[in-house]
MIDO-300759 format. One line per 10 residues: number of its first residue (from 1); their letters; for each residue y, z, x of C-alpha. Coordinates in nm, 2 decimals, padded with zeros to 4 digits. Example, Ala and Ser with C-alpha at 12.3 -4.5 7.8 and 13.67 -1.06 7.14 Angstrom:
1	as	-00.45:00.78:01.23  -00.11:00.71:01.37 $
REM end
This chain:
1	mkktkidevi	00.06:00.00:-00.01  00.35:-00.14:00.14  00.64:00.14:00.18  00.89:00.08:-00.11  01.32:00.05:00.03  01.38:00.38:-00.11  01.05:00.55:00.11  01.20:00.37:00.43  01.50:00.56:00.35  01.39:00.88:00.28 $
11	mlvtkyykai	01.19:00.85:00.61  01.58:00.75:00.82  01.71:01.01:00.66  01.48:01.25:00.76  01.42:01.07:01.12  01.82:01.08:01.24  01.95:01.38:00.98  02.09:01.61:01.29  02.29:01.26:01.37  02.38:01.21:01.03 $
21	sivlivlmlp	02.53:01.55:00.96  02.73:01.59:01.26  02.88:01.23:01.18  02.96:01.33:00.77  03.07:01.71:00.95  03.34:01.55:01.21  03.47:01.33:00.94  03.55:01.62:00.70  03.80:01.73:00.94  04.04:01.43:00.93 $
31	liylivyktg	03.95:01.39:00.52  04.05:01.81:00.49  04.36:01.75:00.77  04.49:01.47:00.52  04.42:01.65:00.19  04.60:02.00:00.35  04.91:01.71:00.44  04.95:01.54:00.15  04.98:01.84:-00.12  05.19:02.06:00.10 $
41	gikyvyshsm	05.09:02.16:00.39  04.92:02.49:00.50  05.12:02.75:00.24  04.88:02.59:-00.04  04.52:02.66:-00.12  04.39:02.31:00.01  04.33:02.47:00.32  04.05:02.70:00.21  03.89:02.38:00.21  03.85:02.38:00.56 $
51	yipillagiv	03.56:02.62:00.56  03.36:02.39:00.43  03.26:02.15:00.75  03.26:02.53:00.98  02.96:02.69:00.73  02.80:02.33:00.77  02.82:02.30:01.10  02.68:02.63:01.19  02.43:02.65:00.87  02.27:02.30:01.00 $
61	igpkfgvfia	02.32:02.18:01.33  02.39:02.61:01.53  02.65:02.80:01.66  02.78:02.59:01.94  02.83:02.37:01.73  02.98:02.51:01.47  03.17:02.69:01.68  03.30:02.36:01.79  03.43:02.25:01.46  03.61:02.57:01.42 $
71	lsagillgpl	03.85:02.54:01.70  03.90:02.15:01.62  03.95:02.29:01.26  04.14:02.53:01.38  04.35:02.33:01.57  04.45:02.07:01.30  04.56:02.31:01.08  04.73:02.52:01.32  05.01:02.37:01.56  04.96:02.05:01.42 $
81	mpidtvtnep	05.04:02.11:01.05  05.35:02.26:00.94  05.41:02.57:00.71  05.56:02.28:00.44  05.55:01.92:00.55  05.90:01.86:00.35  06.07:02.11:00.56  05.85:02.04:00.87  05.87:02.40:00.94  05.62:02.47:01.22 $
91	qvfvnwmyrl	05.41:02.79:01.15  05.37:03.12:01.37  05.19:03.13:01.63  05.00:03.44:01.58  04.95:03.34:01.23  04.77:03.01:01.31  04.58:03.14:01.61  04.43:03.46:01.40  04.29:03.18:01.15  04.18:02.97:01.44 $
101	iifviigfts	03.98:03.33:01.51  03.85:03.31:01.17  03.70:03.01:01.21  03.56:03.06:01.55  03.39:03.40:01.40  03.26:03.26:01.09  03.15:02.92:01.27  02.92:03.16:01.49  02.81:03.39:01.28  02.69:03.13:01.01 $
111	gdafyrikls	02.50:02.95:01.30  02.39:03.25:01.49  02.27:03.41:01.15  02.12:03.05:01.00  01.93:03.01:01.39  01.76:03.35:01.33  01.63:03.23:00.99  01.55:02.92:01.10  01.32:03.11:01.35  01.17:03.34:01.17 $
121	rkridelmsh	01.07:03.06:00.92  00.92:02.92:01.18  00.73:03.19:01.27  00.57:03.24:00.93  00.47:02.87:00.95  00.32:02.97:01.23  00.15:03.19:01.13  00.08:03.01:00.76  -00.05:02.74:00.93  -00.28:02.85:01.22 $
131	nqethipntn	-00.56:03.07:01.23  -00.48:03.40:01.34  -00.75:03.46:01.57  -00.84:03.14:01.67  -00.50:02.95:01.66  -00.62:02.62:01.55  -00.42:02.41:01.25  -00.56:02.55:00.92  -00.53:02.40:00.54  -00.15:02.44:00.50 $
141	ylkriphiln	-00.12:02.22:00.80  -00.18:01.94:00.57  00.19:01.93:00.44  00.30:01.83:00.79  00.10:01.55:00.77  00.34:01.31:00.64  00.59:01.35:00.97  00.28:01.35:01.23  00.08:01.06:01.09  00.11:00.73:00.96 $
151	dkeytlmtvl	-00.01:00.52:00.63  -00.26:00.37:00.88  -00.68:00.40:00.76  -00.84:00.70:00.87  -01.16:00.84:00.99  -01.21:01.14:00.81  -01.50:01.38:00.97  -01.65:01.71:00.93  -01.76:01.95:01.17  -02.04:02.20:01.06 $
161	innhnniidv	-02.14:02.47:01.28  -02.46:02.58:01.20  -02.51:02.84:01.37  -02.21:03.05:01.39  -02.40:03.37:01.23  -02.65:03.38:01.53  -02.33:03.38:01.73  -02.17:03.60:01.62  -02.44:03.85:01.53  -02.54:03.82:01.94 $
171	lgtdvyhtll	-02.26:03.81:02.14  -01.95:03.97:01.88  -01.71:03.78:01.68  -01.45:03.77:02.00  -01.71:03.47:02.16  -01.74:03.31:01.85  -01.38:03.27:01.82  -01.27:03.11:02.22  -01.58:02.88:02.08  -01.39:02.76:01.81 $
181	nqiyielseh	-01.13:02.76:02.03  -01.27:02.55:02.30  -01.39:02.28:02.11  -01.07:02.26:01.89  -00.90:02.21:02.26  -01.18:01.91:02.35  -01.18:01.74:02.04  -00.76:01.76:02.04  -00.75:01.64:02.43  -00.96:01.33:02.39 $
191	lldrslviqs	-00.89:01.19:02.07  -00.61:00.93:02.00  -00.26:00.96:01.92  -00.18:01.12:01.56  -00.53:01.29:01.52  -00.56:01.56:01.36  -00.80:01.88:01.42  -00.81:02.16:01.12  -01.01:02.48:01.14  -01.10:02.45:00.72 $
201	dsnklwimkp	-01.36:02.79:00.73  -01.51:02.97:01.00  -01.77:02.75:01.05  -01.64:02.39:00.95  -01.35:02.17:01.12  -01.22:01.87:00.97  -01.10:01.59:01.22  -00.87:01.29:01.09  -00.80:01.01:01.32  -00.71:00.69:01.28 $
211	fldltndaky	-00.95:00.44:01.19  -01.19:00.23:01.36  -01.58:00.26:01.27  -01.75:00.50:01.08  -02.07:00.56:01.31  -01.90:00.48:01.64  -01.57:00.75:01.48  -01.89:01.04:01.46  -02.09:00.90:01.77  -01.79:00.99:01.98 $
221	ilsllnkqwv	-01.70:01.33:01.83  -02.04:01.40:01.89  -02.09:01.29:02.21  -01.75:01.55:02.26  -01.96:01.84:02.09  -02.26:01.77:02.28  -02.25:01.90:02.59  -02.30:02.28:02.76  -02.02:02.53:02.59  -02.00:02.84:02.83 $
231	veniplyvdf	-01.76:03.11:02.76  -01.73:03.42:02.97  -01.99:03.23:03.22  -02.25:03.30:02.91  -02.39:02.97:02.83  -02.41:02.87:02.41  -02.62:02.66:02.26  -02.42:02.54:01.97  -02.58:02.30:01.68  -02.35:02.06:01.51 $
241	sigathishs	-02.37:01.89:01.22  -02.11:01.66:01.09  -02.02:01.40:00.84  -01.79:01.12:00.79  -01.57:00.93:00.51  -01.32:00.65:00.50  -01.01:00.69:00.33  -00.74:00.38:00.33  -00.40:00.60:00.36  -00.28:00.95:00.51 $
251	rdlmklstfe	-00.12:01.04:00.20  -00.47:01.14:00.10  -00.56:01.40:00.35  -00.31:01.61:00.20  -00.55:01.70:-00.11  -00.85:01.91:-00.05  -01.04:01.68:-00.25  -01.04:01.45:-00.05  -01.25:01.56:00.24  -01.51:01.68:-00.02 $
261	ysdnaaryaq	-01.65:01.36:00.10  -01.71:01.46:00.42  -01.79:01.82:00.37  -02.10:01.67:00.12  -02.21:01.44:00.40  -02.18:01.73:00.68  -02.35:01.96:00.44  -02.68:01.66:00.38  -02.69:01.62:00.77  -02.74:01.98:00.81 $
271	lnnisymihd	-02.96:01.99:00.57  -03.20:01.77:00.65  -03.15:01.84:01.00  -02.98:01.49:01.17  -02.68:01.52:01.38  -02.41:01.28:01.15  -02.42:01.14:00.81  -02.16:00.87:00.64  -02.07:00.92:00.31  -02.31:00.78:00.04 $
281	dnklkkksdy	-02.30:00.84:-00.32  -02.60:00.70:-00.37  -02.78:00.97:-00.13  -02.54:01.30:-00.17  -02.47:01.52:-00.47  -02.19:01.41:-00.62  -01.91:01.62:-00.82  -02.08:01.62:-01.12  -02.31:01.75:-01.02  -02.13:02.01:-00.90 $
291	sllatfkhal	-02.02:02.10:-01.22  -02.36:02.16:-01.36  -02.36:02.47:-01.07  -02.08:02.58:-01.23  -02.21:02.59:-01.58  -02.52:02.76:-01.49  -02.47:03.11:-01.55  -02.34:03.05:-01.87  -02.66:02.84:-01.94  -02.91:03.13:-01.85 $
301	eenqtflvyq	-02.65:03.32:-02.08  -02.63:03.14:-02.39  -03.02:03.07:-02.41  -02.93:02.68:-02.29  -03.25:02.73:-02.08  -03.59:02.77:-02.14  -03.89:02.74:-01.99  -04.21:02.49:-02.04  -04.62:02.56:-01.93  -04.88:02.39:-01.80 $
311	pkidlntmkp	-05.21:02.50:-01.80  -05.45:02.58:-01.49  -05.80:02.39:-01.59  -06.10:02.62:-01.43  -06.30:02.27:-01.31  -06.66:02.48:-01.32  -06.60:02.61:-01.67  -06.32:02.30:-01.80  -06.14:02.58:-01.99  -05.82:02.72:-01.95 $
321	sglealirwh	-05.73:02.97:-01.67  -05.41:03.01:-01.63  -05.00:02.92:-01.65  -04.75:02.76:-01.49  -04.40:02.85:-01.56  -04.13:02.56:-01.55  -03.77:02.61:-01.67  -03.58:02.30:-01.85  -03.23:02.34:-01.92  -03.10:02.18:-02.24 $
331	hpekglimpd	-02.69:02.06:-02.17  -02.51:02.05:-02.52  -02.37:01.72:-02.33  -02.58:01.55:-02.08  -02.91:01.72:-02.33  -03.26:01.76:-02.14  -03.21:01.85:-01.74  -03.51:01.81:-01.51  -03.52:02.11:-01.27  -03.49:01.85:-00.96 $
341	sfiplveetk	-03.13:01.80:-01.07  -03.03:02.13:-01.10  -03.29:02.38:-00.83  -03.16:02.21:-00.54  -02.82:02.31:-00.60  -02.88:02.65:-00.74  -03.08:02.78:-00.42  -02.80:02.72:-00.21  -02.64:02.96:-00.43  -02.67:03.36:-00.51 $
351	lihlltdwvl	-02.75:03.20:-00.86  -03.12:03.18:-00.77  -03.18:03.53:-00.77  -03.05:03.49:-01.15  -03.23:03.23:-01.21  -03.62:03.38:-01.08  -03.50:03.71:-01.28  -03.49:03.52:-01.59  -03.81:03.31:-01.56  -03.98:03.61:-01.47 $
361	knalekikaf	-03.84:03.85:-01.80  -03.94:03.55:-01.99  -04.25:03.46:-01.84  -04.36:03.88:-01.87  -04.26:03.80:-02.24  -04.52:03.51:-02.29  -04.78:03.72:-02.18  -04.68:04.02:-02.40  -04.69:03.78:-02.68  -05.08:03.58:-02.60 $
371	hkqgievais	-05.19:03.91:-02.55  -05.10:04.06:-02.92  -05.33:03.76:-03.00  -05.60:03.93:-02.81  -05.59:03.63:-02.56  -05.48:03.76:-02.14  -05.28:03.45:-01.91  -05.21:03.50:-01.58  -04.86:03.33:-01.52  -04.75:03.19:-01.23 $
381	invsaknlyd	-04.40:03.17:-01.13  -04.19:03.00:-00.85  -03.98:03.15:-00.61  -03.77:03.05:-00.35  -03.67:03.15:00.01  -03.38:03.34:-00.08  -03.54:03.57:-00.36  -03.75:03.66:-00.04  -03.48:03.74:00.17  -03.31:03.93:-00.11 $
391	pfffervmkt	-03.31:04.29:00.04  -03.29:04.41:-00.35  -03.56:04.11:-00.51  -03.89:04.35:-00.45  -03.77:04.62:-00.62  -03.58:04.44:-00.88  -03.85:04.25:-00.94  -04.15:04.57:-00.92  -03.90:04.74:-01.17  -03.84:04.46:-01.45 $
401	innsgvskkl	-04.28:04.43:-01.41  -04.28:04.77:-01.44  -04.11:04.79:-01.80  -04.25:04.49:-01.95  -04.61:04.72:-01.92  -04.77:04.40:-01.85  -05.03:04.40:-01.61  -04.94:04.29:-01.24  -05.28:04.10:-01.16  -05.11:03.85:-01.44 $
411	irfeitesvl	-04.80:03.76:-01.27  -04.83:03.54:-00.94  -04.56:03.38:-00.74  -04.61:03.05:-00.57  -04.41:03.03:-00.26  -04.37:02.69:-00.09  -04.50:02.67:00.26  -04.15:02.55:00.38  -04.02:02.90:00.28  -04.27:03.07:00.43 $
421	minpeesklv	-04.17:02.88:00.81  -03.81:02.97:00.78  -03.86:03.33:00.87  -04.20:03.37:00.92  -04.20:03.73:01.03  -03.97:03.82:00.71  -04.15:03.65:00.43  -04.50:03.83:00.55  -04.36:04.19:00.49  -04.21:04.11:00.13 $
431	leklvekgis	-04.53:03.88:00.01  -04.76:04.21:00.18  -04.53:04.48:-00.01  -04.59:04.25:-00.37  -04.98:04.23:-00.29  -05.00:04.57:-00.24  -04.87:04.66:-00.60  -05.12:04.40:-00.73  -04.94:04.06:-00.72  -05.12:03.76:-00.60 $
441	ielddfgsgy	-04.93:03.51:-00.41  -05.03:03.14:-00.42  -04.92:02.87:-00.21  -04.71:02.57:-00.34  -04.76:02.17:-00.19  -05.02:02.24:00.10  -05.03:01.97:00.30  -04.56:01.85:00.27  -04.51:02.09:00.54  -04.62:02.10:00.91 $
451	sslayltqfp	-04.87:02.41:00.92  -05.28:02.45:00.95  -05.42:02.68:00.73  -05.51:02.89:01.02  -05.17:02.98:01.08  -05.19:03.03:00.70  -05.40:03.30:00.73  -05.18:03.60:00.84  -05.00:03.59:00.51  -05.15:03.75:00.20 $
461	istikidrlf	-05.18:03.44:00.00  -05.50:03.44:-00.24  -05.46:03.09:-00.40  -05.41:02.75:-00.22  -05.26:02.42:-00.41  -05.28:02.11:-00.28  -05.02:01.90:-00.31  -04.98:01.60:-00.59  -04.92:01.35:-00.35  -05.32:01.31:-00.22 $
471	mqeiltnsqv	-05.45:01.32:-00.56  -05.25:00.98:-00.58  -05.40:00.78:-00.32  -05.77:01.03:-00.27  -05.94:00.67:-00.46  -05.79:00.42:-00.31  -05.80:00.58:00.12  -06.07:00.71:00.25  -05.83:00.91:00.52  -05.68:01.14:00.20 $
481	rqivksaihl	-06.00:01.16:00.08  -06.15:01.31:00.35  -05.83:01.55:00.44  -05.84:01.64:00.08  -06.23:01.70:00.10  -06.18:01.91:00.46  -05.87:02.12:00.29  -06.11:02.22:00.01  -06.41:02.34:00.22  -06.19:02.49:00.55 $
491	srdlgykvva	-05.99:02.69:00.23  -06.33:02.84:00.06  -06.42:02.97:00.41  -06.10:03.14:00.40  -06.13:03.32:00.13  -05.90:03.10:-00.09  -05.91:02.94:-00.48  -05.84:02.57:-00.45  -05.59:02.38:-00.75  -05.57:02.05:-00.74 $
501	egveqaevvg	-05.21:01.90:-00.86  -05.10:01.63:-01.01  -05.43:01.51:-01.14  -05.40:01.25:-01.41  -05.70:01.03:-01.39  -06.09:01.19:-01.47  -06.20:00.97:-01.12  -06.03:01.19:-00.94  -06.12:01.49:-01.15  -06.52:01.44:-01.01 $
511	vlkdfgcdya	-06.39:01.35:-00.74  -06.26:01.76:-00.72  -06.56:01.89:-00.82  -06.79:01.78:-00.59  -06.55:01.86:-00.29  -06.62:02.23:-00.46  -06.22:02.23:-00.61  -06.19:02.57:-00.79  -05.91:02.46:-01.05  -05.66:02.18:-01.13 $
521	qgyffarpms	-05.27:02.11:-01.28  -05.20:01.76:-01.44  -05.17:01.52:-01.71  -05.48:01.45:-01.75  -05.59:01.84:-01.89  -05.24:01.88:-02.04  -04.84:01.78:-01.97  -04.57:02.09:-01.95  -04.60:02.24:-02.33  -04.30:02.47:-02.48 $
531	seeitewytk	-04.36:02.79:-02.55  -04.50:02.75:-02.89  -04.72:02.42:-02.84  -04.86:02.58:-02.52  -04.97:02.91:-02.82  -05.18:02.67:-02.98  -05.29:02.43:-02.70  -05.45:02.73:-02.53  -05.61:02.93:-02.81  -05.77:02.65:-02.90 $
541	alk	-05.88:02.52:-02.57  -06.06:02.87:-02.49  -06.31:02.80:-02.73 $
REM end
């Protein structure tokens, strides 16, 4: 977008503000002199107009210029101006000298006062626009962008320091702040003119540089960051993730919403363990996804969420042997929302605790409803990594189960392999406490990760659930079939029960039976059903 004539005029006035002010103030002196002279001389009130350029000189330019204009004004309205222009009577020396001294005092004091005010404002601005610990510009600094950047295209990058908490925990906050300052200096020294580096969060930097190429820009920043950082003679390992996006005009940098795209890209890179990511709407979570997150707590409170249940089938008897509880969300505007669309977002926040608590309470109510009909049903619920690492999770869960009066043997927690591997030692401690209370632990999606069954024996797991991806190829791929067979045999040798997920064909059921698999879930037996449907289905299936 081209600048308008008004924009150009504003920029010129801003650039030459002081020069224009000096010219105008100087021109006011002879103009006021003429007004005073033409109106009859110094004895009339028009001479007071001279205070205007004196005050302006001190306020706009400073005390020195204020004194200069005051001296000039004093002389113009002193020996060069008669008391009365009709009689041409000159002024008494004491009168005009006293006026000149007053003018000088006003010019100096006004200039000095406003100079001090400017210094204070500058200091306040520095405090407001810079992080006080790291001395790096913060988001308030963006207000200066019109005076620093130009209207060219820009590359915007977000740099996340992934392991900042570890650095702080081990070496302290001061070392981390020093590291941030070093990173800022390194980036600032190697970036082109009209580039900016902003600290927008404790572990986040925003970089703005003239646009060349997104991929090359990201790689260049990565090359600057991937060095050995040393603070107080301590070598540090720093893990970075970078997100990059392109904007067409620097004016967009004044809007904080502009940075969402590079933030999301960096977050994607962080979650997927890659060095950098270029913004791509097809890959990244969109703003609309986060609007779902904002209304999720309300959804739980207003019963927009509900549970569906998928039965687990005993392959020896072909009868149901428990259920898995799965959450659904019926949004008032968007309709039915499947868990893949909101659970990954919820898991990134503390809302995951509310979600798990809600699922547990509703699953317990369903177990009690079955019990009233004389049916004992065990229900499995999914537990997140954040749940396990919540210090209050165990106590909260036990209190909820104890208050319900439901037998603990009817509650099973499903944990994915990836959850266990985030923090194995802490996971093991929490799971052992749950097992001691009688709650069974099932390993969900086995085979989607990289851990061996031998490694997983350190955890108190009772059941292994083989990932549904294997069921899709078990009939057509001999290698997959052999993997499933070996996994089932080894699991049973280690004392685990085995559940096959995603079973959709009768032939797959036959293969699983031949391999000695204990249980199966999938559309071949039943799709997830509502609370009312599952009660009727389960009752009939037991007959």
